[in-house]
C-alpha positions, 0 to 999 in steps of 0.5 A: 544504517545511515548514510555514510556521509558526514556533513559538515552542516545541520540541517532541519528536513521537513519529511510529507507524504502527500495525501490520497484522495478519499477512495474505496480501496483505502476506506477512506469512509470507514474511518468514523467507525472507529471511534474517531481512532483511524485518520489515515491507511497505511504509514509512508513506508518509503519516505518512512526509511529515507527519514531513518538514512538520514545523517543523525544530526539532522534534525527529522520532521514527519506529516503524513497529510492523510492525517494532517496538514503541513503547517506554515510553523512547519514549514518555516522551521525546515531547511527543505522538504522532502516528499514522496509518492505515487502517480496516482498522488499527482496533484497533492505532490503538486500542491505540496511542491507549490506551499514549500515554494512560497515558505522558499523551501526546496523541496526533494521529490523522489518515490514511483509516480517520479522515478516512472516520470520525472518529466511531470515534475518540473517544479521541484528543485530535487528529483531522484529517480531510482530506488534509495542508492549513490543518488541519495546519498550525493542528494544528501552531500547537496544540501550539506553544500548548499542553502536554499533552492538551486536555481534550476531543479536538478536532477539526480538518477541511482545508479546504485541501489542500497540494498534491502539488506543496509536498509535502516529501520524505518523512523517510525517513532516520527509517526502516530502508528495507531491511527492508520488502518493498518502497518506495514513491513517490506520484507522484499522488492520486486517481483520476476512475473511481466503482467502487461499493465504493471510498472513493478519489473520496470521500478523495481526488477524482476530479481527479487531482494530480500529483506533478512529475517532478523531485520523483519522482526526487528521492524515488527517489534518497532511496530508492535511497540507503537500500537499496530494491531494489524500488519501487510506486506507491502512487498510487490508479491510475496511469494516473489521469491518462494525459497525467501518466503518459505525461510522468513515464515518459521522465524515469522510463527515463531515470534508471534508463538513468542509474544501472544500473536500480538498482530494479524498478517495481510500480503499481496501474492499472485493467485499460483501461491495455492499451489505452494500448500508448505506456503500457505500453511505457514502462513496459517500458522503465522497469523495471516488472516488477507491475502491481495491477489490480482486475480484481474480477469475469471477470462482465460483468454483475457489472462493470457493475452496480459501476460498472466498465465500465473493466474492460469495454472490450477483453476481459478475457483480451485484456487481460492477455495486452497486459500479458504481453506487455509484461512486466508480471506483472499480480496481481489482486484478486477480489471475492466476495459481489457480489449478482450473484454465483449459485452458479455465480460460482466456477466462473467465478472458477476458470476464469477464473484457469486462463485467465488464468495470473494467479500471484498474487490477492487474493481478498476477500469484499466489505466496504463501507467508509464513504463509499462508493456502496455502503455507502449504498446497503446502508445504506439497504436495512438489509444493513450488519451491525455489526463483529465475528466476521465476515468482512464487514459485508454482509448477502448475497444469496446465504447467507452460508454459500454466501459462504463455502464459494464464497470457500474454494473459489476461494483453494484452488484458486488455490493449489494447489500444481500450479496455482501452479505452472503459472501461473508457469512461463507467467508464466516463459516468455511473461512474464518473457522479454519485459523487456528485459536490463538492465546489470548494478548491483554494488549490487543484487547486492550486496543479494541476495547478502547477502540468500540468506547470511543465507537459507541460513545460517539453513536450513543445518545447524550443522556446515556452518555450521562450516566457513564460521566456522571453515575450518581445522575444530576447535570 
Protein backbone atom coordinates (compact mmCIF):
# COMPACT_ATOMS: atom_id res chain seq x y z
CA UNK A 1 0.00 0.00 0.00
CA UNK A 2 0.99 3.64 -0.45
CA UNK A 3 0.78 6.31 2.20
CA UNK A 4 -2.83 7.18 3.06
CA UNK A 5 -1.88 10.87 3.04
CA UNK A 6 -3.25 12.76 0.05
CA UNK A 7 -0.89 15.62 -0.88
CA UNK A 8 -1.97 18.95 -2.31
CA UNK A 9 1.39 19.73 -3.90
CA UNK A 10 3.39 17.86 -6.51
CA UNK A 11 6.91 16.95 -5.47
CA UNK A 12 9.91 15.35 -7.16
CA UNK A 13 11.84 13.01 -4.86
CA UNK A 14 15.38 11.82 -5.55
CA UNK A 15 16.19 8.65 -3.62
CA UNK A 16 19.93 8.11 -3.24
CA UNK A 17 21.41 4.90 -1.88
CA UNK A 18 24.94 5.82 -0.69
CA UNK A 19 27.80 3.66 -1.84
CA UNK A 20 29.82 1.18 0.17
CA UNK A 21 33.59 1.10 0.33
CA UNK A 22 34.93 -1.85 -1.71
CA UNK A 23 35.08 -4.90 0.55
CA UNK A 24 35.42 -8.66 0.63
CA UNK A 25 31.85 -9.04 1.89
CA UNK A 26 30.30 -7.43 -1.20
CA UNK A 27 32.53 -9.37 -3.67
CA UNK A 28 33.42 -6.01 -5.21
CA UNK A 29 36.63 -7.21 -6.80
CA UNK A 30 34.87 -10.07 -8.60
CA UNK A 31 32.55 -7.83 -10.65
CA UNK A 32 34.87 -7.66 -13.71
CA UNK A 33 34.49 -11.44 -14.05
CA UNK A 34 30.86 -10.88 -15.09
CA UNK A 35 31.73 -9.12 -18.33
CA UNK A 36 30.74 -5.65 -17.13
CA UNK A 37 27.17 -6.61 -16.22
CA UNK A 38 27.59 -6.43 -12.42
CA UNK A 39 28.06 -2.98 -10.91
CA UNK A 40 26.73 -3.36 -7.35
CA UNK A 41 26.13 -6.04 -4.74
CA UNK A 42 22.44 -5.99 -3.78
CA UNK A 43 19.43 -3.71 -4.36
CA UNK A 44 18.79 -1.32 -1.42
CA UNK A 45 15.59 -2.99 -0.26
CA UNK A 46 14.56 -0.48 2.42
CA UNK A 47 14.83 2.65 0.28
CA UNK A 48 13.01 0.89 -2.58
CA UNK A 49 10.10 0.22 -0.20
CA UNK A 50 10.05 3.88 0.86
CA UNK A 51 10.07 4.93 -2.81
CA UNK A 52 7.03 2.73 -3.44
CA UNK A 53 5.24 4.14 -0.37
CA UNK A 54 5.41 7.78 -1.51
CA UNK A 55 2.28 9.44 -2.92
CA UNK A 56 1.37 8.26 -6.41
CA UNK A 57 1.23 11.85 -7.68
CA UNK A 58 4.87 12.47 -6.71
CA UNK A 59 7.63 11.77 -9.22
CA UNK A 60 10.41 9.54 -7.90
CA UNK A 61 13.89 9.03 -9.31
CA UNK A 62 16.24 6.40 -7.82
CA UNK A 63 20.05 6.42 -7.89
CA UNK A 64 22.17 3.68 -6.35
CA UNK A 65 25.60 5.26 -6.04
CA UNK A 66 27.19 1.83 -5.98
CA UNK A 67 26.30 1.79 -9.67
CA UNK A 68 26.64 5.46 -10.61
CA UNK A 69 26.82 8.77 -8.72
CA UNK A 70 23.90 11.14 -8.52
CA UNK A 71 24.55 13.90 -11.04
CA UNK A 72 24.10 17.64 -10.82
CA UNK A 73 21.11 17.20 -13.13
CA UNK A 74 19.55 14.66 -10.73
CA UNK A 75 19.91 17.09 -7.83
CA UNK A 76 18.63 20.06 -9.83
CA UNK A 77 15.55 18.03 -10.82
CA UNK A 78 14.63 17.11 -7.22
CA UNK A 79 12.54 18.97 -4.68
CA UNK A 80 13.93 16.80 -1.87
CA UNK A 81 16.52 14.06 -1.45
CA UNK A 82 15.84 10.84 0.47
CA UNK A 83 18.79 8.87 1.91
CA UNK A 84 19.09 5.66 3.91
CA UNK A 85 22.04 3.59 5.04
CA UNK A 86 23.94 1.62 7.63
CA UNK A 87 26.78 2.66 9.94
CA UNK A 88 29.43 1.40 7.50
CA UNK A 89 28.08 3.87 4.90
CA UNK A 90 28.33 6.90 7.20
CA UNK A 91 31.08 8.78 5.26
CA UNK A 92 29.14 8.35 2.03
CA UNK A 93 25.86 9.39 3.66
CA UNK A 94 27.54 12.57 4.88
CA UNK A 95 28.98 13.21 1.42
CA UNK A 96 25.53 12.82 -0.19
CA UNK A 97 24.05 15.25 2.36
CA UNK A 98 26.73 17.82 1.54
CA UNK A 99 26.13 17.51 -2.22
CA UNK A 100 22.37 17.88 -1.78
CA UNK A 101 22.87 20.97 0.36
CA UNK A 102 25.19 22.55 -2.21
CA UNK A 103 22.31 22.16 -4.65
CA UNK A 104 19.97 23.79 -2.12
CA UNK A 105 17.87 20.65 -1.54
CA UNK A 106 16.44 19.41 1.77
CA UNK A 107 17.63 15.97 2.87
CA UNK A 108 15.42 13.33 4.51
CA UNK A 109 17.50 10.63 6.22
CA UNK A 110 16.17 7.34 7.54
CA UNK A 111 17.37 3.78 7.99
CA UNK A 112 19.29 1.79 10.59
CA UNK A 113 22.27 4.11 11.05
CA UNK A 114 20.35 7.29 11.88
CA UNK A 115 17.83 5.25 13.89
CA UNK A 116 20.64 3.86 16.01
CA UNK A 117 22.69 7.08 16.22
CA UNK A 118 20.68 10.17 15.27
CA UNK A 119 23.38 12.33 16.86
CA UNK A 120 25.79 11.25 14.09
CA UNK A 121 23.86 13.18 11.45
CA UNK A 122 23.36 16.81 12.51
CA UNK A 123 23.52 17.90 8.87
CA UNK A 124 20.37 16.07 7.72
CA UNK A 125 17.32 18.33 7.52
CA UNK A 126 14.66 15.76 8.44
CA UNK A 127 15.52 12.50 10.18
CA UNK A 128 13.28 9.51 10.69
CA UNK A 129 14.17 7.51 13.79
CA UNK A 130 12.61 4.07 13.61
CA UNK A 131 10.93 2.01 10.95
CA UNK A 132 8.45 3.07 8.30
CA UNK A 133 5.15 4.11 9.82
CA UNK A 134 3.43 7.18 11.22
CA UNK A 135 6.70 9.12 11.12
CA UNK A 136 6.95 8.49 7.36
CA UNK A 137 3.48 9.94 6.84
CA UNK A 138 4.42 12.96 8.96
CA UNK A 139 7.52 13.58 6.82
CA UNK A 140 5.44 13.34 3.64
CA UNK A 141 2.98 15.83 5.11
CA UNK A 142 5.80 18.26 5.98
CA UNK A 143 7.24 18.06 2.47
CA UNK A 144 3.79 18.67 1.03
CA UNK A 145 3.36 21.80 3.15
CA UNK A 146 6.90 23.23 2.83
CA UNK A 147 9.36 23.93 0.04
CA UNK A 148 13.10 24.08 0.67
CA UNK A 149 15.11 23.34 3.80
CA UNK A 150 13.85 23.87 7.35
CA UNK A 151 15.75 26.37 9.54
CA UNK A 152 16.82 23.57 11.92
CA UNK A 153 16.84 19.80 11.89
CA UNK A 154 13.44 18.15 12.35
CA UNK A 155 13.20 14.75 14.03
CA UNK A 156 10.35 12.30 13.39
CA UNK A 157 10.15 9.25 15.70
CA UNK A 158 8.10 6.24 14.72
CA UNK A 159 5.35 5.54 17.24
CA UNK A 160 3.34 3.08 15.15
CA UNK A 161 5.17 0.89 12.67
CA UNK A 162 3.58 -0.02 9.36
CA UNK A 163 2.78 -3.75 9.51
CA UNK A 164 4.84 -5.81 7.09
CA UNK A 165 1.58 -7.08 5.63
CA UNK A 166 0.92 -3.49 4.47
CA UNK A 167 4.35 -2.97 2.89
CA UNK A 168 4.16 -2.04 -0.79
CA UNK A 169 5.94 -3.96 -3.50
CA UNK A 170 9.45 -2.42 -3.58
CA UNK A 171 9.95 -0.04 -6.51
CA UNK A 172 12.06 -2.48 -8.52
CA UNK A 173 10.97 -0.73 -11.72
CA UNK A 174 13.18 2.23 -10.75
CA UNK A 175 16.42 0.20 -10.93
CA UNK A 176 18.18 -2.18 -13.32
CA UNK A 177 18.14 -5.51 -11.53
CA UNK A 178 20.65 -7.32 -13.79
CA UNK A 179 23.40 -4.94 -12.61
CA UNK A 180 23.32 -6.50 -9.13
CA UNK A 181 25.41 -9.44 -7.96
CA UNK A 182 22.35 -10.82 -6.18
CA UNK A 183 18.78 -9.59 -5.76
CA UNK A 184 16.94 -9.42 -2.44
CA UNK A 185 13.57 -9.99 -0.85
CA UNK A 186 12.34 -9.60 2.74
CA UNK A 187 9.95 -12.02 4.43
CA UNK A 188 10.38 -11.15 8.12
CA UNK A 189 11.86 -8.54 10.45
CA UNK A 190 13.23 -9.02 13.96
CA UNK A 191 15.00 -11.82 15.82
CA UNK A 192 14.19 -13.48 19.16
CA UNK A 193 17.83 -13.96 20.15
CA UNK A 194 19.91 -11.46 22.10
CA UNK A 195 23.48 -11.93 20.90
CA UNK A 196 25.61 -9.40 22.77
CA UNK A 197 27.08 -7.72 19.67
CA UNK A 198 23.87 -7.49 17.59
CA UNK A 199 21.62 -4.41 17.28
CA UNK A 200 18.70 -6.16 15.54
CA UNK A 201 16.55 -6.65 18.69
CA UNK A 202 16.92 -2.98 19.63
CA UNK A 203 16.14 -1.73 16.12
CA UNK A 204 13.50 -4.20 14.95
CA UNK A 205 12.33 -6.12 18.01
CA UNK A 206 12.47 -9.69 19.28
CA UNK A 207 9.02 -10.71 18.04
CA UNK A 208 9.48 -11.42 14.33
CA UNK A 209 6.90 -9.83 12.03
CA UNK A 210 6.05 -11.45 8.70
CA UNK A 211 4.81 -10.71 5.23
CA UNK A 212 2.22 -13.02 3.71
CA UNK A 213 3.35 -15.72 1.26
CA UNK A 214 1.34 -13.87 -1.40
CA UNK A 215 3.39 -10.72 -0.89
CA UNK A 216 6.64 -12.65 -1.18
CA UNK A 217 5.53 -14.40 -4.38
CA UNK A 218 4.46 -11.07 -5.90
CA UNK A 219 7.94 -9.68 -5.18
CA UNK A 220 9.55 -12.77 -6.69
CA UNK A 221 7.46 -12.31 -9.83
CA UNK A 222 8.65 -8.71 -10.10
CA UNK A 223 12.28 -9.65 -9.50
CA UNK A 224 12.24 -12.39 -12.14
CA UNK A 225 10.51 -10.08 -14.62
CA UNK A 226 13.33 -7.59 -13.99
CA UNK A 227 16.04 -10.16 -14.72
CA UNK A 228 17.01 -11.59 -11.30
CA UNK A 229 18.77 -14.98 -11.31
CA UNK A 230 19.64 -15.31 -7.60
CA UNK A 231 17.69 -13.90 -4.66
CA UNK A 232 18.82 -13.43 -1.04
CA UNK A 233 16.27 -13.38 1.78
CA UNK A 234 17.53 -10.40 3.76
CA UNK A 235 15.63 -11.39 6.91
CA UNK A 236 17.65 -10.93 10.08
CA UNK A 237 17.09 -14.65 10.69
CA UNK A 238 15.12 -16.72 8.17
CA UNK A 239 13.94 -19.06 10.94
CA UNK A 240 13.29 -16.36 13.53
CA UNK A 241 9.70 -17.57 13.29
CA UNK A 242 10.04 -21.23 12.37
CA UNK A 243 6.29 -21.70 12.02
CA UNK A 244 6.18 -18.81 9.56
CA UNK A 245 9.10 -20.24 7.57
CA UNK A 246 7.35 -23.60 7.37
CA UNK A 247 4.22 -21.89 6.07
CA UNK A 248 6.16 -19.94 3.43
CA UNK A 249 8.42 -22.69 2.08
CA UNK A 250 5.75 -24.86 0.35
CA UNK A 251 4.64 -21.74 -1.54
CA UNK A 252 8.24 -21.19 -2.69
CA UNK A 253 8.51 -24.82 -3.83
CA UNK A 254 5.29 -24.59 -5.83
CA UNK A 255 6.28 -21.20 -7.33
CA UNK A 256 9.67 -22.53 -8.43
CA UNK A 257 8.13 -25.62 -10.02
CA UNK A 258 5.49 -23.59 -11.80
CA UNK A 259 8.14 -21.28 -13.30
CA UNK A 260 10.77 -23.99 -13.94
CA UNK A 261 13.10 -22.81 -11.18
CA UNK A 262 14.08 -19.40 -12.59
CA UNK A 263 16.14 -18.40 -9.52
CA UNK A 264 18.34 -19.80 -6.78
CA UNK A 265 17.79 -18.69 -3.18
CA UNK A 266 20.09 -17.83 -0.28
CA UNK A 267 19.37 -16.63 3.24
CA UNK A 268 20.79 -15.88 6.67
CA UNK A 269 19.83 -18.09 9.61
CA UNK A 270 21.02 -19.13 13.04
CA UNK A 271 22.95 -22.40 13.10
CA UNK A 272 20.19 -24.18 15.01
CA UNK A 273 18.38 -24.40 11.67
CA UNK A 274 20.28 -27.69 11.37
CA UNK A 275 17.94 -29.23 13.94
CA UNK A 276 14.84 -28.70 11.80
CA UNK A 277 15.10 -31.22 8.99
CA UNK A 278 11.60 -30.42 7.76
CA UNK A 279 12.72 -26.86 7.07
CA UNK A 280 15.94 -28.10 5.44
CA UNK A 281 14.08 -30.49 3.16
CA UNK A 282 11.72 -27.77 1.98
CA UNK A 283 14.63 -25.36 1.46
CA UNK A 284 16.37 -27.93 -0.73
CA UNK A 285 13.16 -28.48 -2.73
CA UNK A 286 12.67 -24.70 -3.11
CA UNK A 287 16.12 -24.15 -4.61
CA UNK A 288 18.01 -22.72 -1.63
CA UNK A 289 21.74 -23.12 -2.25
CA UNK A 290 23.47 -20.99 0.39
CA UNK A 291 22.89 -20.23 4.07
CA UNK A 292 24.92 -17.60 5.89
CA UNK A 293 25.35 -18.60 9.54
CA UNK A 294 26.96 -16.44 12.19
CA UNK A 295 29.11 -19.16 13.72
CA UNK A 296 31.36 -16.40 15.18
CA UNK A 297 33.83 -18.75 16.91
CA UNK A 298 34.42 -22.47 17.41
CA UNK A 299 35.08 -21.93 21.14
CA UNK A 300 32.03 -22.86 23.28
CA UNK A 301 32.92 -20.57 26.20
CA UNK A 302 33.09 -17.61 23.85
CA UNK A 303 29.66 -18.41 22.42
CA UNK A 304 28.19 -18.57 25.92
CA UNK A 305 29.80 -15.27 26.90
CA UNK A 306 28.20 -13.50 23.90
CA UNK A 307 24.79 -15.08 24.63
CA UNK A 308 24.84 -17.17 21.47
CA UNK A 309 23.91 -20.48 23.04
CA UNK A 310 21.75 -21.37 20.03
CA UNK A 311 24.98 -22.30 18.23
CA UNK A 312 25.61 -24.99 20.85
CA UNK A 313 22.35 -26.91 20.51
CA UNK A 314 24.23 -29.46 18.44
CA UNK A 315 27.97 -29.77 17.76
CA UNK A 316 28.97 -27.08 15.25
CA UNK A 317 30.70 -29.43 12.81
CA UNK A 318 27.72 -31.76 12.92
CA UNK A 319 25.39 -28.84 12.18
CA UNK A 320 27.48 -27.78 9.17
CA UNK A 321 27.48 -31.33 7.82
CA UNK A 322 23.72 -31.55 8.28
CA UNK A 323 23.21 -28.42 6.17
CA UNK A 324 25.58 -29.81 3.54
CA UNK A 325 23.55 -33.04 3.48
CA UNK A 326 20.62 -30.97 2.17
CA UNK A 327 22.68 -29.34 -0.56
CA UNK A 328 23.19 -26.13 1.40
CA UNK A 329 26.59 -24.47 1.23
CA UNK A 330 27.39 -22.73 4.50
CA UNK A 331 28.97 -19.26 4.52
CA UNK A 332 30.17 -18.33 7.99
CA UNK A 333 30.67 -15.13 9.92
CA UNK A 334 33.66 -15.19 12.30
CA UNK A 335 34.71 -12.66 14.95
CA UNK A 336 38.18 -12.22 16.45
CA UNK A 337 39.03 -9.90 19.34
CA UNK A 338 36.53 -11.35 21.81
CA UNK A 339 37.25 -11.01 25.53
CA UNK A 340 37.56 -14.80 25.74
CA UNK A 341 40.17 -15.01 22.96
CA UNK A 342 43.66 -16.26 23.75
CA UNK A 343 46.70 -16.48 21.45
CA UNK A 344 45.60 -20.08 20.77
CA UNK A 345 42.20 -18.97 19.43
CA UNK A 346 43.54 -18.41 15.92
CA UNK A 347 44.89 -21.99 15.86
CA UNK A 348 41.49 -23.30 16.93
CA UNK A 349 39.85 -21.21 14.21
CA UNK A 350 42.16 -22.43 11.44
CA UNK A 351 41.61 -26.03 12.56
CA UNK A 352 37.85 -25.43 12.51
CA UNK A 353 37.92 -23.96 9.00
CA UNK A 354 39.78 -27.00 7.72
CA UNK A 355 37.53 -29.47 9.55
CA UNK A 356 34.25 -27.77 8.59
CA UNK A 357 35.14 -27.44 4.87
CA UNK A 358 33.25 -24.11 4.81
CA UNK A 359 34.50 -22.46 1.60
CA UNK A 360 33.69 -18.80 2.30
CA UNK A 361 34.07 -17.05 5.64
CA UNK A 362 33.84 -13.38 6.57
CA UNK A 363 36.51 -13.09 9.26
CA UNK A 364 36.04 -9.83 11.12
CA UNK A 365 37.48 -8.01 14.08
CA UNK A 366 35.06 -7.23 16.89
CA UNK A 367 33.37 -3.84 16.52
CA UNK A 368 30.89 -2.51 19.05
CA UNK A 369 27.69 -1.21 17.48
CA UNK A 370 25.61 1.36 19.34
CA UNK A 371 22.39 0.12 20.95
CA UNK A 372 23.85 -3.31 21.70
CA UNK A 373 24.56 -5.00 25.04
CA UNK A 374 28.22 -5.15 23.97
CA UNK A 375 28.37 -1.37 23.54
CA UNK A 376 26.74 -0.77 26.90
CA UNK A 377 29.10 -3.15 28.70
CA UNK A 378 32.26 -1.82 27.08
CA UNK A 379 31.19 1.80 27.52
CA UNK A 380 30.66 1.14 31.23
CA UNK A 381 34.18 -0.33 31.35
CA UNK A 382 35.69 2.61 29.45
CA UNK A 383 36.62 0.39 26.51
CA UNK A 384 34.96 2.23 23.60
CA UNK A 385 37.32 4.22 21.41
CA UNK A 386 36.42 6.99 18.93
CA UNK A 387 36.26 5.97 15.29
CA UNK A 388 39.11 6.79 12.97
CA UNK A 389 42.30 5.16 11.78
CA UNK A 390 41.75 1.82 13.53
CA UNK A 391 40.26 -1.54 12.62
CA UNK A 392 37.95 -1.45 15.65
CA UNK A 393 36.47 0.86 18.25
CA UNK A 394 37.10 -1.69 21.04
CA UNK A 395 39.90 -1.83 23.60
CA UNK A 396 40.68 -5.55 23.43
CA UNK A 397 41.75 -7.73 26.34
CA UNK A 398 44.65 -8.97 24.22
CA UNK A 399 47.12 -6.42 22.82
CA UNK A 400 45.74 -4.83 19.65
CA UNK A 401 48.82 -5.91 17.70
CA UNK A 402 48.14 -9.51 18.72
CA UNK A 403 44.50 -9.35 17.63
CA UNK A 404 45.41 -7.80 14.25
CA UNK A 405 48.09 -10.46 13.76
CA UNK A 406 45.60 -13.25 14.54
CA UNK A 407 43.12 -11.75 12.10
CA UNK A 408 45.65 -11.54 9.28
CA UNK A 409 46.92 -15.03 9.94
CA UNK A 410 43.39 -16.46 9.89
CA UNK A 411 42.54 -14.74 6.59
CA UNK A 412 45.83 -15.83 5.07
CA UNK A 413 45.24 -19.46 6.05
CA UNK A 414 41.59 -19.47 4.99
CA UNK A 415 42.24 -17.96 1.57
CA UNK A 416 45.46 -19.61 0.58
CA UNK A 417 44.55 -20.84 -2.93
CA UNK A 418 45.17 -24.50 -2.19
CA UNK A 419 43.05 -24.30 0.98
CA UNK A 420 40.02 -22.62 -0.54
CA UNK A 421 40.11 -24.86 -3.62
CA UNK A 422 40.28 -27.90 -1.34
CA UNK A 423 37.20 -26.76 0.57
CA UNK A 424 35.27 -26.00 -2.61
CA UNK A 425 36.26 -29.40 -4.05
CA UNK A 426 34.80 -31.04 -0.95
CA UNK A 427 31.55 -29.10 -1.33
CA UNK A 428 31.38 -29.91 -5.03
CA UNK A 429 31.47 -33.61 -4.20
CA UNK A 430 29.55 -33.68 -0.92
CA UNK A 431 27.18 -30.66 -0.97
CA UNK A 432 26.43 -29.54 -4.51
CA UNK A 433 25.90 -33.15 -5.60
CA UNK A 434 22.99 -33.44 -3.14
CA UNK A 435 20.95 -30.70 -4.82
CA UNK A 436 18.01 -31.81 -6.95
CA UNK A 437 18.19 -31.73 -10.73
CA UNK A 438 16.38 -28.64 -11.96
CA UNK A 439 14.46 -28.43 -15.24
CA UNK A 440 16.14 -26.43 -17.98
CA UNK A 441 15.05 -22.80 -17.85
CA UNK A 442 15.60 -20.95 -21.17
CA UNK A 443 15.80 -17.53 -19.48
CA UNK A 444 18.57 -18.65 -17.08
CA UNK A 445 20.45 -20.30 -19.95
CA UNK A 446 20.21 -17.12 -22.05
CA UNK A 447 21.46 -14.88 -19.22
CA UNK A 448 24.39 -17.20 -18.51
CA UNK A 449 25.32 -17.29 -22.20
CA UNK A 450 25.35 -13.50 -22.57
CA UNK A 451 27.39 -13.08 -19.37
CA UNK A 452 29.96 -15.64 -20.54
CA UNK A 453 30.10 -13.99 -24.00
CA UNK A 454 30.78 -10.56 -22.53
CA UNK A 455 33.41 -12.02 -20.20
CA UNK A 456 35.14 -13.82 -23.12
CA UNK A 457 35.01 -10.71 -25.28
CA UNK A 458 36.71 -8.63 -22.58
CA UNK A 459 39.59 -11.07 -22.09
CA UNK A 460 40.02 -12.64 -25.54
CA UNK A 461 42.94 -11.46 -27.70
CA UNK A 462 41.91 -8.75 -30.14
CA UNK A 463 42.70 -10.97 -33.16
CA UNK A 464 40.36 -13.69 -31.87
CA UNK A 465 37.53 -11.16 -31.50
CA UNK A 466 37.83 -10.13 -35.13
CA UNK A 467 36.67 -13.56 -36.28
CA UNK A 468 33.31 -12.84 -34.68
CA UNK A 469 33.17 -9.18 -35.64
CA UNK A 470 33.87 -9.89 -39.31
CA UNK A 471 33.64 -13.62 -40.07
CA UNK A 472 34.75 -13.14 -43.68
CA UNK A 473 38.07 -11.68 -42.52
CA UNK A 474 39.64 -8.39 -43.46
CA UNK A 475 39.89 -5.15 -41.51
